[in-house]
N, CA, C, O and the ligand as a Tripos MOL2 file, in Angstrom:
@<TRIPOS>MOLECULE
protein
  265   263    67     0     0
PROTEIN
NO_CHARGES

@<TRIPOS>ATOM
      1 N          77.0650  -10.1670    2.0910 N.3       1 MET1
      2 CA         76.8320  -10.9820    3.2800 C.3       1 MET1
      3 C          75.9990  -12.2130    2.9540 C.2       1 MET1
      4 O          76.2510  -13.2990    3.4740 O.2       1 MET1
      5 N          75.0150  -12.0370    2.1000 N.am      2 SER2
      6 CA         74.1190  -13.1420    1.7910 C.3       2 SER2
      7 C          74.5390  -13.8510    0.5170 C.2       2 SER2
      8 O          73.7170  -14.4470   -0.1790 O.2       2 SER2
      9 N          75.8270  -13.7810    0.2230 N.am      3 LYS3
     10 CA         76.3000  -14.4370   -0.9830 C.3       3 LYS3
     11 C          76.2530  -15.9560   -0.8020 C.2       3 LYS3
     12 O          76.5860  -16.4810    0.2610 O.2       3 LYS3
     13 N          75.8450  -16.6270   -1.8310 N.am      4 SER4
     14 CA         75.8320  -18.0760   -1.7740 C.3       4 SER4
     15 C          77.2570  -18.5980   -1.8450 C.2       4 SER4
     16 O          78.0220  -18.2340   -2.7390 O.2       4 SER4
     17 N          77.5930  -19.4230   -0.9280 N.am      5 GLN5
     18 CA         78.9490  -19.9180   -0.8630 C.3       5 GLN5
     19 C          79.1100  -21.1180   -1.7860 C.2       5 GLN5
     20 O          78.5190  -22.1750   -1.5630 O.2       5 GLN5
     21 N          79.9030  -20.9400   -2.8050 N.am      6 SER6
     22 CA         80.2360  -22.0720   -3.6470 C.3       6 SER6
     23 C          81.4860  -22.7330   -3.1010 C.2       6 SER6
     24 O          82.1500  -22.2030   -2.2100 O.2       6 SER6
     25 N          81.7910  -23.8740   -3.6370 N.am      7 ALA7
     26 CA         82.9600  -24.6030   -3.1650 C.3       7 ALA7
     27 C          84.2130  -23.7840   -3.4370 C.2       7 ALA7
     28 O          84.5430  -23.4860   -4.5850 O.2       7 ALA7
     29 N          84.8900  -23.4350   -2.3820 N.am      8 ALA8
     30 CA         86.0730  -22.6100   -2.5160 C.3       8 ALA8
     31 C          87.3140  -23.4640   -2.3540 C.2       8 ALA8
     32 O          87.3560  -24.4220   -1.5820 O.2       8 ALA8
     33 N          88.3150  -23.0760   -3.1130 N.am      9 THR9
     34 CA         89.5980  -23.7540   -3.0200 C.3       9 THR9
     35 C          90.5270  -22.9260   -2.1470 C.2       9 THR9
     36 O          90.5350  -21.6980   -2.2250 O.2       9 THR9
     37 N          91.2900  -23.5860   -1.3360 N.am     10 GLU10
     38 CA         92.2330  -22.8820   -0.4830 C.3      10 GLU10
     39 C          93.5870  -22.8170   -1.1700 C.2      10 GLU10
     40 O          94.2040  -23.8400   -1.4660 O.2      10 GLU10
     41 N          94.0300  -21.6080   -1.4130 N.am     11 LEU11
     42 CA         95.3160  -21.4190   -2.0620 C.3      11 LEU11
     43 C          96.1220  -20.3750   -1.3020 C.2      11 LEU11
     44 O          95.5690  -19.4630   -0.6880 O.2      11 LEU11
     45 N          97.4190  -20.5270   -1.3580 N.am     12 THR12
     46 CA         98.2900  -19.5170   -0.7710 C.3      12 THR12
     47 C          98.6080  -18.4800   -1.8370 C.2      12 THR12
     48 O          99.2150  -18.7870   -2.8620 O.2      12 THR12
     49 N          98.1880  -17.2490   -1.5780 N.am     13 GLU13
     50 CA         98.4470  -16.1840   -2.5350 C.3      13 GLU13
     51 C          98.9360  -14.9520   -1.7910 C.2      13 GLU13
     52 O          98.8280  -14.8500   -0.5690 O.2      13 GLU13
     53 N          99.4750  -14.0260   -2.5630 N.am     14 TYR14
     54 CA         99.9720  -12.8030   -1.9590 C.3      14 TYR14
     55 C          98.8110  -11.8720   -1.6370 C.2      14 TYR14
     56 O          97.9560  -11.6140   -2.4850 O.2      14 TYR14
     57 N          98.7880  -11.3750   -0.4190 N.am     15 CYS15
     58 CA         97.7610  -10.4180   -0.0170 C.3      15 CYS15
     59 C          98.4010   -9.0430    0.1080 C.2      15 CYS15
     60 O          99.3600   -8.8570    0.8570 O.2      15 CYS15
     61 N          97.8590   -8.0860   -0.6330 N.am     16 GLU16
     62 CA         98.4250   -6.7350   -0.5810 C.3      16 GLU16
     63 C          98.1730   -6.0740    0.7640 C.2      16 GLU16
     64 O          98.9320   -5.2090    1.2020 O.2      16 GLU16
     65 N          97.1040   -6.4920    1.4050 N.am     17 ASN17
     66 CA         96.7660   -5.9060    2.6930 C.3      17 ASN17
     67 C          97.6970   -6.4220    3.7880 C.2      17 ASN17
     68 O          98.1980   -5.6570    4.6120 O.2      17 ASN17
     69 N          97.9160   -7.7330    3.7780 N.am     18 CYS18
     70 CA         98.8140   -8.3350    4.7610 C.3      18 CYS18
     71 C         100.2710   -8.1360    4.3600 C.2      18 CYS18
     72 O         101.1700   -8.2580    5.1920 O.2      18 CYS18
     73 N         100.5000   -7.8380    3.1110 N.am     19 GLU19
     74 CA        101.8410   -7.7020    2.5570 C.3      19 GLU19
     75 C         102.6590   -8.9580    2.7750 C.2      19 GLU19
     76 O         103.8550   -8.9000    3.0590 O.2      19 GLU19
     77 N         101.9990  -10.0840    2.6390 N.am     20 THR20
     78 CA        102.6820  -11.3620    2.7250 C.3      20 THR20
     79 C         101.8160  -12.4130    2.0560 C.2      20 THR20
     80 O         100.6640  -12.1480    1.7120 O.2      20 THR20
     81 N         102.3600  -13.5890    1.8720 N.am     21 HIS21
     82 CA        101.5590  -14.6790    1.3440 C.3      21 HIS21
     83 C         100.7360  -15.2700    2.4800 C.2      21 HIS21
     84 O         101.2370  -15.5280    3.5750 O.2      21 HIS21
     85 N          99.4790  -15.4730    2.1890 N.am     22 SER22
     86 CA         98.5680  -15.9700    3.2080 C.3      22 SER22
     87 C          97.5550  -16.8940    2.5480 C.2      22 SER22
     88 O          97.3700  -16.8340    1.3330 O.2      22 SER22
     89 N          96.8990  -17.7430    3.3220 N.am     23 PRO23
     90 CA         95.8720  -18.6240    2.7540 C.3      23 PRO23
     91 C          94.6670  -17.8320    2.2630 C.2      23 PRO23
     92 O          94.1730  -16.9430    2.9560 O.2      23 PRO23
     93 N          94.2090  -18.1550    1.0890 N.am     24 HIS24
     94 CA         93.0570  -17.4830    0.4950 C.3      24 HIS24
     95 C          92.0080  -18.5120    0.0960 C.2      24 HIS24
     96 O          92.3270  -19.6240   -0.3240 O.2      24 HIS24
     97 N          90.7740  -18.1180    0.2360 N.am     25 ALA25
     98 CA         89.6840  -18.9180   -0.3020 C.3      25 ALA25
     99 C          89.4200  -18.4280   -1.7210 C.2      25 ALA25
    100 O          89.0640  -17.2680   -1.9300 O.2      25 ALA25
    101 N          89.5940  -19.3110   -2.6860 N.am     26 VAL26
    102 CA         89.4760  -18.9320   -4.0850 C.3      26 VAL26
    103 C          88.2730  -19.6370   -4.6850 C.2      26 VAL26
    104 O          88.1410  -20.8560   -4.5790 O.2      26 VAL26
    105 N          87.4010  -18.8680   -5.3120 N.am     27 SER27
    106 CA         86.2420  -19.4630   -5.9580 C.3      27 SER27
    107 C          85.9310  -18.7120   -7.2440 C.2      27 SER27
    108 O          86.3780  -17.5830   -7.4450 O.2      27 SER27
    109 N          85.1730  -19.3460   -8.0940 N.am     28 ILE28
    110 CA         84.7730  -18.7270   -9.3470 C.3      28 ILE28
    111 C          83.2850  -18.3950   -9.2660 C.2      28 ILE28
    112 O          82.4640  -19.2390   -8.9080 O.2      28 ILE28
    113 N          82.9580  -17.1610   -9.6020 N.am     29 GLU29
    114 CA         81.5560  -16.7500   -9.5750 C.3      29 GLU29
    115 C          81.1440  -16.2360  -10.9370 C.2      29 GLU29
    116 O          81.9000  -15.5390  -11.6130 O.2      29 GLU29
    117 N          79.9430  -16.5880  -11.3240 N.am     30 LEU30
    118 CA         79.3670  -16.0010  -12.5260 C.3      30 LEU30
    119 C          78.5390  -14.8010  -12.1060 C.2      30 LEU30
    120 O          77.5670  -14.9310  -11.3610 O.2      30 LEU30
    121 N          78.9270  -13.6470  -12.5840 N.am     31 ARG31
    122 CA         78.2230  -12.4320  -12.1940 C.3      31 ARG31
    123 C          77.5530  -11.8210  -13.4000 C.2      31 ARG31
    124 O          78.1450  -11.7130  -14.4740 O.2      31 ARG31
    125 N          76.3290  -11.4280  -13.2120 N.am     32 THR32
    126 CA         75.5770  -10.8240  -14.2970 C.3      32 THR32
    127 C          75.9440   -9.3550  -14.4150 C.2      32 THR32
    128 O          75.8620   -8.5880  -13.4550 O.2      32 THR32
    129 N          76.3430   -8.9940  -15.6050 N.am     33 GLU33
    130 CA         76.6670   -7.5970  -15.8390 C.3      33 GLU33
    131 C          75.4680   -6.9280  -16.4960 C.2      33 GLU33
    132 O          75.1320   -7.2130  -17.6450 O.2      33 GLU33
    133 N          74.8510   -6.0620  -15.7700 N.am     34 SER34
    134 CA         73.6380   -5.4260  -16.2860 C.3      34 SER34
    135 C          73.8890   -3.9740  -16.6850 C.2      34 SER34
    136 O          72.9590   -3.2410  -17.0220 O.2      34 SER34
    137 N          75.1390   -3.5760  -16.6420 N.am     35 THR35
    138 CA         75.4240   -2.1630  -16.9170 C.3      35 THR35
    139 C          75.3380   -1.8560  -18.4050 C.2      35 THR35
    140 O          74.8650   -0.7910  -18.8010 O.2      35 THR35
    141 N          75.7910   -2.7840  -19.2170 N.am     36 LYS36
    142 CA         75.7500   -2.5320  -20.6500 C.3      36 LYS36
    143 C          74.7230   -3.4470  -21.3200 C.2      36 LYS36
    144 O          74.9840   -4.6240  -21.5730 O.2      36 LYS36
    145 N          73.5890   -2.8930  -21.5910 N.am     37 GLN37
    146 CA         72.4870   -3.6950  -22.1060 C.3      37 GLN37
    147 C          72.2310   -3.3890  -23.5750 C.2      37 GLN37
    148 O          71.0930   -3.4590  -24.0380 O.2      37 GLN37
    149 N          73.2510   -3.0600  -24.2850 N.am     38 THR38
    150 CA         73.0690   -2.6620  -25.6770 C.3      38 THR38
    151 C          72.7270   -3.8590  -26.5580 C.2      38 THR38
    152 O          71.6080   -3.9630  -27.0610 O.2      38 THR38
    153 N          73.6730   -4.7440  -26.7420 N.am     39 ASN39
    154 CA         73.4440   -5.8930  -27.6070 C.3      39 ASN39
    155 C          73.0010   -7.1110  -26.8140 C.2      39 ASN39
    156 O          71.9100   -7.6460  -27.0140 O.2      39 ASN39
    157 N          73.8590   -7.5250  -25.9260 N.am     40 ARG40
    158 CA         73.5090   -8.6540  -25.0800 C.3      40 ARG40
    159 C          72.7160   -8.1310  -23.8870 C.2      40 ARG40
    160 O          73.1650   -7.2220  -23.1890 O.2      40 ARG40
    161 N          71.5840   -8.6820  -23.6640 N.am     41 ALA41
    162 CA         70.7390   -8.1980  -22.5830 C.3      41 ALA41
    163 C          71.4640   -8.3580  -21.2490 C.2      41 ALA41
    164 O          71.7040   -7.3820  -20.5380 O.2      41 ALA41
    165 N          71.8000   -9.5680  -20.9310 N.am     42 PHE42
    166 CA         72.5500   -9.8150  -19.7150 C.3      42 PHE42
    167 C          73.6560  -10.8140  -20.0310 C.2      42 PHE42
    168 O          73.3920  -11.9230  -20.4950 O.2      42 PHE42
    169 N          74.8340  -10.4280  -19.7870 N.am     43 SER43
    170 CA         75.9400  -11.3510  -20.0020 C.3      43 SER43
    171 C          76.4920  -11.7780  -18.6510 C.2      43 SER43
    172 O          76.7300  -10.9570  -17.7650 O.2      43 SER43
    173 N          76.6830  -13.0490  -18.5220 N.am     44 ARG44
    174 CA         77.2470  -13.5530  -17.2700 C.3      44 ARG44
    175 C          78.7320  -13.7850  -17.4710 C.2      44 ARG44
    176 O          79.1490  -14.5760  -18.3170 O.2      44 ARG44
    177 N          79.5070  -13.0890  -16.6890 N.am     45 GLU45
    178 CA         80.9540  -13.1670  -16.8280 C.3      45 GLU45
    179 C          81.5510  -13.8760  -15.6220 C.2      45 GLU45
    180 O          81.1480  -13.6290  -14.4860 O.2      45 GLU45
    181 N          82.5050  -14.7520  -15.8700 N.am     46 PRO46
    182 CA         83.1690  -15.4280  -14.7520 C.3      46 PRO46
    183 C          84.1600  -14.5110  -14.0460 C.2      46 PRO46
    184 O          84.9770  -13.8420  -14.6780 O.2      46 PRO46
    185 N          84.0680  -14.4990  -12.7570 N.am     47 TYR47
    186 CA         84.9990  -13.7230  -11.9410 C.3      47 TYR47
    187 C          85.7040  -14.6580  -10.9840 C.2      47 TYR47
    188 O          85.1220  -15.5990  -10.4440 O.2      47 TYR47
    189 N          86.9640  -14.3670  -10.7970 N.am     48 ARG48
    190 CA         87.7370  -15.1170   -9.8160 C.3      48 ARG48
    191 C          87.7290  -14.3250   -8.5120 C.2      48 ARG48
    192 O          88.2160  -13.1960   -8.4510 O.2      48 ARG48
    193 N          87.1740  -14.9300   -7.4870 N.am     49 VAL49
    194 CA         87.0430  -14.2360   -6.2110 C.3      49 VAL49
    195 C          88.0060  -14.8490   -5.2160 C.2      49 VAL49
    196 O          87.9730  -16.0530   -4.9630 O.2      49 VAL49
    197 N          88.8590  -14.0160   -4.6570 N.am     50 THR50
    198 CA         89.7870  -14.4970   -3.6490 C.3      50 THR50
    199 C          89.5640  -13.7190   -2.3600 C.2      50 THR50
    200 O          89.4330  -12.4950   -2.3680 O.2      50 THR50
    201 N          89.5250  -14.4500   -1.2580 N.am     51 GLN51
    202 CA         89.3580  -13.7950    0.0350 C.3      51 GLN51
    203 C          90.4530  -14.2660    0.9700 C.2      51 GLN51
    204 O          90.6600  -15.4620    1.1770 O.2      51 GLN51
    205 N          91.1420  -13.2960    1.5220 N.am     52 CYS52
    206 CA         92.2250  -13.6000    2.4540 C.3      52 CYS52
    207 C          91.6420  -14.1580    3.7440 C.2      52 CYS52
    208 O          90.7240  -13.5830    4.3300 O.2      52 CYS52
    209 N          92.1890  -15.2850    4.1740 N.am     53 ARG53
    210 CA         91.7180  -15.9240    5.4090 C.3      53 ARG53
    211 C          92.1860  -15.1570    6.6400 C.2      53 ARG53
    212 O          91.6130  -15.2910    7.7210 O.2      53 ARG53
    213 N          93.2180  -14.3640    6.4680 N.am     54 VAL54
    214 CA         93.8040  -13.6780    7.6210 C.3      54 VAL54
    215 C          93.0760  -12.3620    7.8910 C.2      54 VAL54
    216 O          92.6250  -12.1240    9.0120 O.2      54 VAL54
    217 N          92.9580  -11.5050    6.8720 N.am     55 CYS55
    218 CA         92.3860  -10.1810    7.0980 C.3      55 CYS55
    219 C          90.9820  -10.0610    6.5200 C.2      55 CYS55
    220 O          90.2810   -9.0880    6.7970 O.2      55 CYS55
    221 N          90.5620  -11.0440    5.7160 N.am     56 GLY56
    222 CA         89.2100  -11.0240    5.1770 C.3      56 GLY56
    223 C          89.0750  -10.1560    3.9380 C.2      56 GLY56
    224 O          87.9660   -9.9540    3.4420 O.2      56 GLY56
    225 N          90.1700   -9.6500    3.4390 N.am     57 ASP57
    226 CA         90.1420   -8.7870    2.2660 C.3      57 ASP57
    227 C          89.7100   -9.5930    1.0380 C.2      57 ASP57
    228 O          90.3030  -10.6220    0.7160 O.2      57 ASP57
    229 N          88.6740   -9.1100    0.3640 N.am     58 GLU58
    230 CA         88.1410   -9.8450   -0.7830 C.3      58 GLU58
    231 C          88.4410   -9.0880   -2.0660 C.2      58 GLU58
    232 O          88.2490   -7.8750   -2.1560 O.2      58 GLU58
    233 N          88.9140   -9.8300   -3.0530 N.am     59 ARG59
    234 CA         89.2250   -9.2200   -4.3490 C.3      59 ARG59
    235 C          88.5700  -10.0390   -5.4510 C.2      59 ARG59
    236 O          88.5490  -11.2690   -5.4180 O.2      59 ARG59
    237 N          88.0440   -9.3250   -6.4120 N.am     60 THR60
    238 CA         87.4560   -9.9920   -7.5570 C.3      60 THR60
    239 C          88.2300   -9.6040   -8.7980 C.2      60 THR60
    240 O          88.6210   -8.4490   -8.9710 O.2      60 THR60
    241 N          88.4440  -10.5730   -9.6500 N.am     61 GLN61
    242 CA         89.1830  -10.3300  -10.8730 C.3      61 GLN61
    243 C          88.4160  -10.9490  -12.0270 C.2      61 GLN61
    244 O          88.0880  -12.1360  -12.0050 O.2      61 GLN61
    245 N          88.1370  -10.1470  -13.0180 N.am     62 ARG62
    246 CA         87.4170  -10.6460  -14.1790 C.3      62 ARG62
    247 C          88.3270  -11.5730  -14.9820 C.2      62 ARG62
    248 O          89.4830  -11.2470  -15.2540 O.2      62 ARG62
    249 N          87.7940  -12.7140  -15.3510 N.am     63 MET63
    250 CA         88.6260  -13.7060  -16.0130 C.3      63 MET63
    251 C          88.7120  -13.4740  -17.5140 C.2      63 MET63
    252 O          89.7170  -13.8060  -18.1430 O.2      63 MET63
    253 N          87.6770  -12.9160  -18.0750 N.am     64 ASN64
    254 CA         87.7060  -12.6070  -19.5010 C.3      64 ASN64
    255 C          88.2250  -11.1880  -19.7150 C.2      64 ASN64
    256 O          87.6160  -10.2220  -19.2560 O.2      64 ASN64
    257 N          89.3190  -11.0720  -20.3930 N.am     65 ASN65
    258 CA         89.8250   -9.7480  -20.7100 C.3      65 ASN65
    259 C          89.2390   -9.2820  -22.0240 C.2      65 ASN65
    260 O          89.6550   -9.7210  -23.0960 O.2      65 ASN65
    261 N          88.2840   -8.4010  -21.9320 N.am     66 ALA66
    262 CA         87.6240   -7.9310  -23.1350 C.3      66 ALA66
    263 C          88.1430   -6.5400  -23.4980 C.2      66 ALA66
    264 O          87.7080   -5.9590  -24.4920 O.2      66 ALA66
    265 ZN         95.2380  -10.4370    4.0040 Zn       67 ZN67
@<TRIPOS>BOND
     1     1     2 1
     2     2     3 1
     3     3     4 2
     4     3     5 am
     5     5     6 1
     6     6     7 1
     7     7     8 2
     8     7     9 am
     9     9    10 1
    10    10    11 1
    11    11    12 2
    12    11    13 am
    13    13    14 1
    14    14    15 1
    15    15    16 2
    16    15    17 am
    17    17    18 1
    18    18    19 1
    19    19    20 2
    20    19    21 am
    21    21    22 1
    22    22    23 1
    23    23    24 2
    24    23    25 am
    25    25    26 1
    26    26    27 1
    27    27    28 2
    28    27    29 am
    29    29    30 1
    30    30    31 1
    31    31    32 2
    32    31    33 am
    33    33    34 1
    34    34    35 1
    35    35    36 2
    36    35    37 am
    37    37    38 1
    38    38    39 1
    39    39    40 2
    40    39    41 am
    41    41    42 1
    42    42    43 1
    43    43    44 2
    44    43    45 am
    45    45    46 1
    46    46    47 1
    47    47    48 2
    48    47    49 am
    49    49    50 1
    50    50    51 1
    51    51    52 2
    52    51    53 am
    53    53    54 1
    54    54    55 1
    55    55    56 2
    56    55    57 am
    57    57    58 1
    58    58    59 1
    59    59    60 2
    60    59    61 am
    61    61    62 1
    62    62    63 1
    63    63    64 2
    64    63    65 am
    65    65    66 1
    66    66    67 1
    67    67    68 2
    68    67    69 am
    69    69    70 1
    70    70    71 1
    71    71    72 2
    72    71    73 am
    73    73    74 1
    74    74    75 1
    75    75    76 2
    76    75    77 am
    77    77    78 1
    78    78    79 1
    79    79    80 2
    80    79    81 am
    81    81    82 1
    82    82    83 1
    83    83    84 2
    84    83    85 am
    85    85    86 1
    86    86    87 1
    87    87    88 2
    88    87    89 am
    89    89    90 1
    90    90    91 1
    91    91    92 2
    92    91    93 am
    93    93    94 1
    94    94    95 1
    95    95    96 2
    96    95    97 am
    97    97    98 1
    98    98    99 1
    99    99   100 2
   100    99   101 am
   101   101   102 1
   102   102   103 1
   103   103   104 2
   104   103   105 am
   105   105   106 1
   106   106   107 1
   107   107   108 2
   108   107   109 am
   109   109   110 1
   110   110   111 1
   111   111   112 2
   112   111   113 am
   113   113   114 1
   114   114   115 1
   115   115   116 2
   116   115   117 am
   117   117   118 1
   118   118   119 1
   119   119   120 2
   120   119   121 am
   121   121   122 1
   122   122   123 1
   123   123   124 2
   124   123   125 am
   125   125   126 1
   126   126   127 1
   127   127   128 2
   128   127   129 am
   129   129   130 1
   130   130   131 1
   131   131   132 2
   132   131   133 am
   133   133   134 1
   134   134   135 1
   135   135   136 2
   136   135   137 am
   137   137   138 1
   138   138   139 1
   139   139   140 2
   140   139   141 am
   141   141   142 1
   142   142   143 1
   143   143   144 2
   144   143   145 am
   145   145   146 1
   146   146   147 1
   147   147   148 2
   148   147   149 am
   149   149   150 1
   150   150   151 1
   151   151   152 2
   152   151   153 am
   153   153   154 1
   154   154   155 1
   155   155   156 2
   156   155   157 am
   157   157   158 1
   158   158   159 1
   159   159   160 2
   160   159   161 am
   161   161   162 1
   162   162   163 1
   163   163   164 2
   164   163   165 am
   165   165   166 1
   166   166   167 1
   167   167   168 2
   168   167   169 am
   169   169   170 1
   170   170   171 1
   171   171   172 2
   172   171   173 am
   173   173   174 1
   174   174   175 1
   175   175   176 2
   176   175   177 am
   177   177   178 1
   178   178   179 1
   179   179   180 2
   180   179   181 am
   181   181   182 1
   182   182   183 1
   183   183   184 2
   184   183   185 am
   185   185   186 1
   186   186   187 1
   187   187   188 2
   188   187   189 am
   189   189   190 1
   190   190   191 1
   191   191   192 2
   192   191   193 am
   193   193   194 1
   194   194   195 1
   195   195   196 2
   196   195   197 am
   197   197   198 1
   198   198   199 1
   199   199   200 2
   200   199   201 am
   201   201   202 1
   202   202   203 1
   203   203   204 2
   204   203   205 am
   205   205   206 1
   206   206   207 1
   207   207   208 2
   208   207   209 am
   209   209   210 1
   210   210   211 1
   211   211   212 2
   212   211   213 am
   213   213   214 1
   214   214   215 1
   215   215   216 2
   216   215   217 am
   217   217   218 1
   218   218   219 1
   219   219   220 2
   220   219   221 am
   221   221   222 1
   222   222   223 1
   223   223   224 2
   224   223   225 am
   225   225   226 1
   226   226   227 1
   227   227   228 2
   228   227   229 am
   229   229   230 1
   230   230   231 1
   231   231   232 2
   232   231   233 am
   233   233   234 1
   234   234   235 1
   235   235   236 2
   236   235   237 am
   237   237   238 1
   238   238   239 1
   239   239   240 2
   240   239   241 am
   241   241   242 1
   242   242   243 1
   243   243   244 2
   244   243   245 am
   245   245   246 1
   246   246   247 1
   247   247   248 2
   248   247   249 am
   249   249   250 1
   250   250   251 1
   251   251   252 2
   252   251   253 am
   253   253   254 1
   254   254   255 1
   255   255   256 2
   256   255   257 am
   257   257   258 1
   258   258   259 1
   259   259   260 2
   260   259   261 am
   261   261   262 1
   262   262   263 1
   263   263   264 2
@<TRIPOS>SUBSTRUCTURE
     1 MET1         2 RESIDUE 1 A MET
     2 SER2         6 RESIDUE 1 A SER
     3 LYS3        10 RESIDUE 1 A LYS
     4 SER4        14 RESIDUE 1 A SER
     5 GLN5        18 RESIDUE 1 A GLN
     6 SER6        22 RESIDUE 1 A SER
     7 ALA7        26 RESIDUE 1 A ALA
     8 ALA8        30 RESIDUE 1 A ALA
     9 THR9        34 RESIDUE 1 A THR
    10 GLU10       38 RESIDUE 1 A GLU
    11 LEU11       42 RESIDUE 1 A LEU
    12 THR12       46 RESIDUE 1 A THR
    13 GLU13       50 RESIDUE 1 A GLU
    14 TYR14       54 RESIDUE 1 A TYR
    15 CYS15       58 RESIDUE 1 A CYS
    16 GLU16       62 RESIDUE 1 A GLU
    17 ASN17       66 RESIDUE 1 A ASN
    18 CYS18       70 RESIDUE 1 A CYS
    19 GLU19       74 RESIDUE 1 A GLU
    20 THR20       78 RESIDUE 1 A THR
    21 HIS21       82 RESIDUE 1 A HIS
    22 SER22       86 RESIDUE 1 A SER
    23 PRO23       90 RESIDUE 1 A PRO
    24 HIS24       94 RESIDUE 1 A HIS
    25 ALA25       98 RESIDUE 1 A ALA
    26 VAL26      102 RESIDUE 1 A VAL
    27 SER27      106 RESIDUE 1 A SER
    28 ILE28      110 RESIDUE 1 A ILE
    29 GLU29      114 RESIDUE 1 A GLU
    30 LEU30      118 RESIDUE 1 A LEU
    31 ARG31      122 RESIDUE 1 A ARG
    32 THR32      126 RESIDUE 1 A THR
    33 GLU33      130 RESIDUE 1 A GLU
    34 SER34      134 RESIDUE 1 A SER
    35 THR35      138 RESIDUE 1 A THR
    36 LYS36      142 RESIDUE 1 A LYS
    37 GLN37      146 RESIDUE 1 A GLN
    38 THR38      150 RESIDUE 1 A THR
    39 ASN39      154 RESIDUE 1 A ASN
    40 ARG40      158 RESIDUE 1 A ARG
    41 ALA41      162 RESIDUE 1 A ALA
    42 PHE42      166 RESIDUE 1 A PHE
    43 SER43      170 RESIDUE 1 A SER
    44 ARG44      174 RESIDUE 1 A ARG
    45 GLU45      178 RESIDUE 1 A GLU
    46 PRO46      182 RESIDUE 1 A PRO
    47 TYR47      186 RESIDUE 1 A TYR
    48 ARG48      190 RESIDUE 1 A ARG
    49 VAL49      194 RESIDUE 1 A VAL
    50 THR50      198 RESIDUE 1 A THR
    51 GLN51      202 RESIDUE 1 A GLN
    52 CYS52      206 RESIDUE 1 A CYS
    53 ARG53      210 RESIDUE 1 A ARG
    54 VAL54      214 RESIDUE 1 A VAL
    55 CYS55      218 RESIDUE 1 A CYS
    56 GLY56      222 RESIDUE 1 A GLY
    57 ASP57      226 RESIDUE 1 A ASP
    58 GLU58      230 RESIDUE 1 A GLU
    59 ARG59      234 RESIDUE 1 A ARG
    60 THR60      238 RESIDUE 1 A THR
    61 GLN61      242 RESIDUE 1 A GLN
    62 ARG62      246 RESIDUE 1 A ARG
    63 MET63      250 RESIDUE 1 A MET
    64 ASN64      254 RESIDUE 1 A ASN
    65 ASN65      258 RESIDUE 1 A ASN
    66 ALA66      262 RESIDUE 1 A ALA
    67 ZN67       265 GROUP 0 **** ****
């Protein structure tokens, strides 16, 4: 709820919830991964965040495939 809103791009993408193509707010967020603190203390990974304008369904997808 208190997420800082970065500049989002409006794109038409497929929404699994709506089961149709709908306008989405697409933004890139750097999220700190604190779960694995072995070598790198905190690694910030870029995530692609898309939120459906119709149903509000939010999905995050990690951009780096490790
Ligand atoms: Zn939707």
